[in-house]
C-alpha positions, 0 to 999 in steps of 0.5 A: 602151219606145219613145222619141221626142225632142222640143224644147219651149219653157219652159212653166209649170205650177201645182199642189200639191207635196210634198218626198219620198224614194225610200223614201216617194214611193209614199206621199207622192205617192199622197196628193198625188194623192188630195187634189188630182186631182179639183180640178186636173181641175175647173180649165177650163184643165186640159184633163184633162191633168195634170203630175207634175214632179220636181226634186231638192233635197238628201240624196236628196230631191226635190220632186213637183208635181202641176199643170196647164200655165197661165201664170197661177195658177188658184188662190192657194194653188198653187205655180208652176214654170217648165220650161225649154226643152230637148230632151226624151226621151219615152217612154209608160209600158207598161200592164204597168209602174207609173211607178216601174218605168218611170222605173227602166227609162228611166233605167237601160236605155233612155236609155243604150242610145241614148247619152244621159243625163238633163241634170242642170243642167236638172233638171226631169223630168216625167210627162204624163197626157193626157185618156185617162189615158196617161202619158208620162215626159219627161226633158231629155237631152244626149249621153253623153260617152265 
């Protein structure tokens, strides 16, 4: 898994969210995708690109928001999330891995081997799905303190 680093300004994603936990995320996030993917891609501003934003809540739970990058809500029932500016580590999910497998390897092996850790104060991690369907993992990072 190759990792690049990219500084990104803050931006807003509008979409639909579900609160879940690791043991239920495949089911919960899968249902969210099934219910909203086509509607989101039909919005002209989507440019056929989707974001899967994650942030932790309490008791080992987190929110997952499936959405599009847009300053204004395209639909009134959408939730908005601001992704603060940060230095992000970015990795493309290999074709032979699921996103869950890729996140696990990325957090547990790849980032630490490069001397970085996720920036928990920032708290927003995301998947970016481009028009070709390729998935990138984006994590705000900081140097590991030894």
